[in-house]
N, C-alpha and C positions, 0 to 999 in steps of 0.2 A: 505398513504405512502409518503416519502420524495423524493427528486429528484434522489437519488441514488437507489430508488426502494426497500428500506429496511423498513419494518414495525416495529411497536413497539414489544417489547419482548412478551407482553401478547397477541399479535395478531398472533403469530406463531402457525401454525398447528402442533400438536404433530407428525403427520405422517411424517413431513419433518425433524424430529429430530432423527429418528432411524438410527444409524450408525453401520456398520458391524465391530465387533471386530475381527481382524484376529487371535488373540490368542485362542479365544473360538469358533469362527465360528457362534456366536449368534449376533442378532441385539440388541443394547442397546440404551436406550433413553438418548440423550445428547442435552440439550438445548443450542444453540449457544449464545454467548454474543452479546449484541447490538452493532451496528456499531460505536457508539461514544466512546466505551471504548478501551483503548490501552492495548496491551499485554506487553509493555515495560515501566517500571517506568521512569518518567521524571527526570531531574537533580535536585539535592538538592538545596534548597534556600540558597544563601550566602549573600543576601542583607538584612540588618536589616529592621524591619517593619516601622521605621521612615523615610526610604528612603535614609539615609546618608550612605555613603560607608566607610568602614574601610580601611584607607590607608595602614595599616600594612599588611593587607591580600591581597590587590589588588593594586600593583604598577601602577602609572599613565602612565609611559613611555613605557609600553608594547604595541606594535602595535597590532591592531586587526588581528585575524587569517584570512588568505586568504583562500578562497574556491578553492580546487583543480579543475582545468578545465579538463573536460573529453575530451580525445582525439577524434577528429572528425573521424567518420568512412568513409573510402574511398569507393567510388562506386566500385562495383565488376567489374572485367574485362568482356568485352562482351563474352557471351557464358558460363560464370561461374556462378554457383549458390552460393548465399551468405549463409554461414553456420550460424546456430543459435548460439548465445553465450550460453555457458553452465552456468546453474544456480549453484551457490555455495550451497552445502549442509551444513546445520547447523551442527556443531559438537554436540556430545552428551552432552558435558559440557555446550554449549550455550543453548541447549534445556532445560536442567535442570535449568539453571539460569532463563530462560524466565518463566518457569512454577512455579518457586518458588518466583517470584516477587510478591510484595504485592498487586498490582492492579489486577493481574491475579488470585491470590488466592481468592480474593473477587468474581470475576466472576465465577470461578469454584464452589465456595460455593453456589452462586445463582443458577447456572445450576443444581447442585446436589439437591438443594431444590425443583426446578421445576420438576425434574425427580421423586423425592420422592413423590411429591404431585400427579403426574399423576399415579404413581404406586399405591398409596393409593386409587386413584379414581377407577382404574380397580379392585383392591382388594375389594373395597366396592360394586362393581357390583355383586359379587358372592353371591348366596344364598346357604346356607348349612343347613343340617339337622343332628341331632344327632340320629343315628339309632343303634340298637343292631346288632353286627356281623361285622361291618366295622372295618378295621384295623386303627390304629392310625399312620398316616404318610404314606410316600411312600418310598420304597427302590429301588434305581437304579440298584442294583446288583442281583435282583431276578426276576423270572418269575412272572407275575401278571395277575389277572382276574378282568375285570371291566364289570359290567352289565349296558348296555345302555338301558334306558327305554324311550319309547315315549308314553305319556298318551293321552287319547281321550277327555281330558277336554277342553271345549270350552272357553278358556280364550283369551282375546285380540279382537281387532276390526276386523271384517271381517271373523270370524271363525264360524259364526252361522250355516253355511251349512255343517259343518264337525262334525264327532264324534256323540256320543249319547247325545241327549238333556237331560240336568240335570245330566250328569255323574259326579260321585265323583272323576273321574280320574283313570280309570282302566289301567292296563299294556297292552296297545294296540299293541305296537311294542317292541320287546325284542331281543336284540343282546348281547350275551356273548362274549366279546373280550378277547382272551388269547394271551399274548405276551410272547414269549419264553425267557428263561433266557439269552441265548446268542444273542438275538435280530436278529437271522437269519430268523425268520418266525413268523407269527401270524395267528390266526384263529378267524373268526367272525361267531359265531354259532347263527342262528336265531331260536328262540323258538316260535312256533305258539301260538297265543293268545287263540285259540280254542282247545288247547291240554288238554285232560282230565287228571287231576292230583289230588293228595291228598295234600291240603295245610296244612302244619303242624301248631301246636300251635306256636305262636310267641309273642314276647314282643315288645311293642311300647311305646315310650315316649309321654306323654301328652305335646303338644306344649306350653300350658299355664303354667302348674305347673312343668313340667319336671319329673313327677312321672312315673314309669314304670307300665304298666298294661299288663296282659296276655290276648291275643285274641285267643279264641278257634279255632282250625283248622276245615277244611271242607273236606269231602270225595267226590270223583267223581265230581269235579267242573272244570270249565274252568280255565286255567292258569291265565288269565287276572284278575280274582277276587283276586289274591294274593296281589293286590294293590288297595287301596281305599275302598274296601268292608269291612264292620265292623271296619272301622278306621285303616285298615292295612296300614303301611308305607312301604317304599322301603326296609327296613330291613326284612320285612316279605316276600317280593319278592325274596330277596337274599336267605333267608332260604328255600324257595320253590325250587329254582334252586338247592341248595345243596341236598335236599331230592329227587329230580327227577333224577339228573345227577351224584351225588356224588362229584361234583366239588365245591370247596370252593370259594366263591366270595369275593374278597378283598375290592372292592369299587363299588359305583354306580354313574351314571350320569343320570339325568332325564331331559327331555325336553318336551315342548308342541308344538302345531302347529306353534306358532310364531317363535320358534327356527329355523325351516326349512326355513321360509321366510327370516329371518335376515342373517343366515349363508350363504345361497345360494346367496343372494345379495352381501354379503361382499366379496365373492371370484369372483364376476363378472359373476356369472351364472355357471351352471353345465351342461355339455353335456350329453344328453340322446339319446336313439335310439329306434325307434319302427318299426316293420316290415310293418305295414299298418297304414294308416292315422287314427287319433283318433278324434272323436267328441263326447265327453261324456256329456250328458245333466245334469247328477247329479253333477259331479265335475266341469263342465264348462271347461274341458280340451280340447283344440284343438291343434293338432300337425300334421304336414305333415309326410308322410312316410319317414323313414331315420333318420338322425341325426338333433337334435335341441338343443338349449341352453335354459334352463329354470331357472328362479329365482323368488323369492318372491311368489306371489299367484300361478303362474304356477307350481313352484316347489312343493308346497304343494298339488296341484291338482294331479300332476303326482304320488305322493306317496300315495294319498288317494283313487284314482280311483280303482274300482274292475271290473266294467262292460265292460271294454275295452280289457281285457287280459285273455287268457286261458279260464278256466271254470268259471270265474267270482267269484272265491273264494279267501280266505285269503292266501292260499299257493302260488297262482300265484302273488298276490300282494307282497308277501315277495320277490319273484324273482325280481320284479321291484324295490323294496327297495334296494336289494343287488346291482343291477346295478347302482342305484343312488349313493350309498355309495362308490362303486368302483370308479366311475367317480369323486366323491368329493375327494377321497383320492389321485387320480392322480393330480387333480387340485391343492390341497393344498400342494403337494410335488413338484410341477413344479417350474421351475425357474421364471416363470411369476408371481407367487405368492410370493415365498420366497425372491425375490430381489425387490419387490415392497413395499416400506415402507407404502404407503397409504393403500394398501390391508391388510398388516399385522396389521396395527392399526385398520382397520375396523373389521378384524377378532377378534382382542383382545377385542374390544368393544362388538361385537355381541356375541362372545363366552362366555364372562363373564356375560353378561346380560341374555343369553338364558338358561343357565344350572343351575340345582339344583344338588348339590353333597353332599356326606357325609362329616362330619366335619374333618375326617382324611385327606382329600385332599382339604379342603375348603379354600385354599389360592392361590394367583396368582403364587407363587413360586412352589407349588406342581403341579399345572396344567401345568405350563411351563415344569417342569421336565418330566411329563407324556408325553406331546406332543413331546418333544425331543427324548424320548426313543422309542416311536412309529415310529417316523420319521426314525429311524435307520433300520427299516424293509423294504426290497425292495418290491415294489408293486407286483412283480411276486410271492412273497412268502407270500402275504396276502390272505388267502383262505377264501372264503365265502361259507357257506353251511347251509342247514336247518336240524334240528334234524330229523332223519329218522322216518316217521310216516305213518300210514295207516288209512283208514276211520274207524270210530268207528261203529262196527256192531250193537251197541245198538241203533243207530239212526234210523234204519230201512231203508226205501227206500230213504228218503231225508237225505243226509249226511251233517251234520252241524258241527260235531266235529271230532277230530282225536285222535289216541292213538299211543304211541311209538311202534315201531316194533323191530324185532330181530337185525336189523342193527344198532340200536342206541347205545348199550353198547360199541362196539369198538370205536365209535366216542368219547364218553365221556371218555373212558380210555385213548385215545391218548392225549386229552386235559389235563386230570388229571396228566398224566405222562410226560407232556411237550414234546410230540412227534409231529413233523411237519406233516401236511396233504398235503404239497407241496414239490416238489423236491428241496432239498438244497444241496449245495456243501460244504464240510468241508475239510480242509487241514489235511492230515495224514502224519505221518513220512514215508519216502520212504521205510524203511526196513519192517515195518508192512504192508504198502500198497501193497508191492510186493506179499505178501502171498495171497492176494485176486485176483490177476491177473492170468489168465490162463483158461484152459478149465474147464467146470463144468459138472458133471455127471447129469443124469436125476434124478429127485426127487425120483422116484421109486427105484433107485439103491442105495440110501443113507441108510446105515446101522449104527444105533447109539443106544447106551445105555444111558439113562437119569438118572441123580442123582440130588437130591435136596440139595443144599448147601446154599440156599437163606435165610433159617430161616422162610420162609413163607409156611404154611401148604397147601399141595395140589398143589404146583407150578409145580412139575414134572409131575403129572397126568394131569393137565390142559394143559401143553405144549405137552404131548403125544397125547391128544385128538385133539388138534389143528393141529399138524403135520400130523396125520393120516387122519383126516376128511377134512381138508382145504387145505393141501399142498401135499397130495399124498405120504407122507413119511411113507409107510406101514411097512418098515423093522426097526421099532423103538420099544424100550422096556423101561418100567419104572422100575428102579432097586432099588429104595428106597432112603434113606438119606445118606448124607456125612456131615462131619463137616462143619460148616458155613465158607464161604469164601467171600471176598469182591467182586471179579470179576468173571464173568462167563468164563469158559475155555472149549475149545474143543481140545482134544488130539487125534492124528491120526498117522498112520504109513505112510511112504513116498508114498506107492502105493495107499493111500486113499486121496491124496491131492485134486483130482477133486470132491470127495464127500464132503470134508471139505469146499471147496469153495461154493458148492451148498447150504449146510446147513447154512453157514455164510450169504449167500445172502437171504435165507428164513427168518432167525431169526434176521437179522440186526446186526451181530456180527462184531466188529472192527477187524482189522488185528492182534491187540495185543492179542486177545483172542485165537488165533490159535497157538497150540504148536505141532510141529512135534516131535513125539516120538514113542510110540508103541500103538497098539490097544489091545483089550481084546476079548476073545471069549464069544459070547453071549450064551443064553440058548439053542441055536441050534448047538453050537460048531463052529460058523462062526465068523470071525474077525469083530468086531464092534468098531466104534469110541466111545470115552468117553466124553459125554457132562455133565458138572457139572454146574448147575445154581447157580449164586452168588447173593449177596445182590443187585446187579445192575439190577436184574430181575424185570421188572415192570408189566408184565402180558403176558399171551399167545397171540401171534400175535403182540405184541409191540416190536419194535426194541430194542435190548439190549443196543446198543451204545448210545441211546438218539438221534442219528442222523438218517439219512434215512427218509423214508416216511411210515407212518402208512397205512395199507391196510384197507380201509373202503368201505362199499357198500352204497355210497351216491353220489348224484350229486354235484360237486364242481365247482366253478369258482374262478379265481384269479383277483386281483385288476388291473393287467396290461392289461386285455382283455376287449374289448367292446362287450357286448352281447345285441342284440336288443330284446326288449320285443315283444312277440307274441300275 
């Protein structure tokens, strides 16, 4: 460095060049010009190169210009504070002139080239795979599902003690991340590696020739064999998720053990919590009771250990992984990370090197767009849960695998229909919102006739079964079909308003669906409200409005809460 403390342009750390753009709210890479370059062009040369002056252009009798003397500042009177002189703000016109000057134009061009080269550097870090089933590109205006896969492949230095020796890279950790269309909520669903499933036939591309080959499916096998086994790629794992849950996966991101080390280090460590001290001989994890910050090797050991938590099985390890991911989400969205250019650059380097993604999102611009969309979701509305499972009775006394239970379909339906699993608040118009306010009758007092105008076969019967068996609405009847209509409606007489509010609460009806009018006599001759299911009907038990919270029988946590591992 020189006396002024400025280094050469090529010695500048890219982390020091990230500047907040107030118009977009994003950090942008801007390499500053070197100290020796001026932002204002100098005066034009008027002297010929031979040194002789042109007397016609420069009269000799013009006296030299005097430099204006600055008035001396008087010392302030005793007891009075000297006010700071106000800096003159450059006018817009002057700013435009400065930035359009030839010298500055060159500097800006050089800076842009540097930013472009660093952008290309990060872009080149990304590894992508061409898999069947992944979408081409990313849309900012739609809900999206990304399957995050952690493999058990022992790649990288220091990972010999983890995973299965000689593993081809099975799907060891699997999290299906769903982000809602309105970005008010997201769901991170963990799928156990030991879940017994049927892996469907799938197509994978030969990495050498690019030719498609069909890989036969397998029945009653562990979910983790959907990757690696028989040359299955991540597209086969995506297809297995679709077959098991009915949810279409748009993209995948895959990471190995090294990703945990580098990402946790890049953010300066992740806070975790354990109820009792841990000293695990297998993973070499040592933690005191309470909160600790882990990164690098310790972070990986925390995620891989099984013998220190719960029943020492995979389901308890999933809970630990969810705690870690929740804490990582809080750390990455904190001001300490988002306002620290050095951490952001470290994250950019670590993230682009650690992940393998599908070609549809295999560029820095797409990954940035995805990160910014996820960032819009408040941590309190990012829900973590595990697919509802039970021990596999086929295992006998020693339980090694699990199977889905009856609580799983409602969870899958909620994700498929873009329904939140956490409480979210939505603005409603005052007029329609007022219809939902007031006393509510007991569910057993609700009398309603159901009609199917959704165009979906069996919708009214499925809703009737749900209302009677799950919500205690016994005075309900299924009356058949009506012409298809776009929206679900509930018509009621004025004296049934309390019943209408109760049914709206049960079914997640918006205020706009309620119509005060008249009731009809049911098959017993008693007045009943009229519920007509519309095309906005998503499924029995799923809120009609798309807002509200789906009722599922599963243990949930949210990213804003700290849960200590037991």
